[in-house]
N, C-alpha and C positions, 0 to 999 in steps of 0.2 A: 604430571601436568594436567590439569583439569580439562575435560572435553568441553567443547562448545555446546551451550544449552539453546533451546528454541529462541529465548529472549534475546541472547546476544546475536543470533543468527538474523532475527528479524530486524534488530536495530541497525545492522549494516544497510539493509534496503531502505529502512526509514530515513537514514542520513542521506541517502542517494536521492530519495524522494524530495526531502526538503530542499536539497541544492539545486535540483532540477526546477522545482516550483519557484525558487528565488530568481534563478537564471531566466525562467520563462517570463516572470513578471517585469524583471529589469531589462529584458532584451530590447534593443533599438527596433525601431519600425524598419524591419527588413524581413521580407515575406519568406525567403529561403531559410534563414536563421531560425525564424519563429516556428516554420513548419518542422524543421529538424528537431528543435527542442520539444516541440509538442509531441512528435512521434516517439522520440526517446521517453519522455515522461509517460505517454500512454502505453508503451510497451512495459516500462517498469512497474507501473501500477497494476497492469494486468497480470503479469507473471507473479507479482508478489501476492496480490489478492487470491489468485486461484490456489498457489501452494499454501498461503496462510489458512485459507478456509479449509482446506483438506487437512492440514497437520496441526492446526491450533484450535480453530473453531468447532470442527467436527468432534474432537475429543471433549470439548467443553459442553457441546450440546447434549452429551450423554450423561451429564451430571446435574442434577437439579440446581445446585448452586451456580452453575455456569450457564444456565438456560437464558435468562434475561440479558446477561451482558452479551452473550454470543449473538443473540438476536439483534441487538442494538448495533453491534459491531458489523454485522451483515447489512443491516439497513444503510449504514454509512458508507459501506463499499458500494451500494447500489446508487447512492446519491452522488458519490465521486463518479461512478461510471456515467451517470447522467450528465454531469458537468463536462467530463471529457468529451462526450459525444456533441453536446452543444458547441463547445469550443472548436471541435473539428469542422463544423458546418459554417463557421465565420471566416470572413476574410482577415488575414493576419495584419493587414495595414489599418483596419478599421478600429475606432474607439470601442465599439461593441466587443471586439476580440479582446482588448486590454481588460475590460471590465469582467468578461467571462473568465479570463485567465486569473485574475484576482481572486474571484469567487472560487475557482478550483483550488487555487493555493490556499485559501482560507479553510476550505472543507479538508483538504489533506493534512493541513497543520493541526487542525482541531481533532481529527480522527486519530492522527499518531500520539498527540499529546495525551488525549483520553485513554488510548490503548495502552501506553506506557506507564500512565499513572494509576489507572483503576484496573483495566482488563488483566494486565499482566499480574497484578497482585491477587486477583480473584482466582486465575487460572494456576498461579503459583501454589496456592493452598490446595488445589485439587490434584495436580500432577505431581507424580514422585520424580525424584532426581534423575533416576534411570530413563524414565519417559521423556523428561525434558531433552535429554541428550539424544535419545532415540529420534524424537520428532525433529530435532534440529537437522540431523542427517537426511531424514526423509523430506523435510522442507527444502534444504538446499538442493538436494537432487531434482526435486519437482520444479523448483524455481528456475534452475538452469535449463531444464527441459522446456519448460514453458517460454522462457525468453527465446530459444531457439525456434520453437514452433511457431511463436507469434511473429517472429521477424521474418519467417518464411523464406 
């Protein structure tokens, strides 16, 4: 049986993020429900980004071929962080909240699409099969640790 590689491990979190974004944008005007979904998405995004940056982006930054795409992906993580921060400052019942939630969802979906269609291909040419499996294990361990730490 083949071992899990870094891309398969990341796609699991990507699907969670997509689902949470859809639920957030479609949620009825209910302050408690929206705050809960926001916290869940914020936690997922932060844990995923931290582990992904350590165990996919960092190795890619070490190779000239991966430099530009890694920098771009890091910049998108920063943009997503800013959207999360802005959303957290808004009242969940307001129209501005829904507008910002949609912006966040669009940013997340764009990033995931680009990462899966472009970044994974570039990094796939750089990383060896054994590295991809080793990075998956390290990513998953750190992802779970970060989720626990961030949930506090």
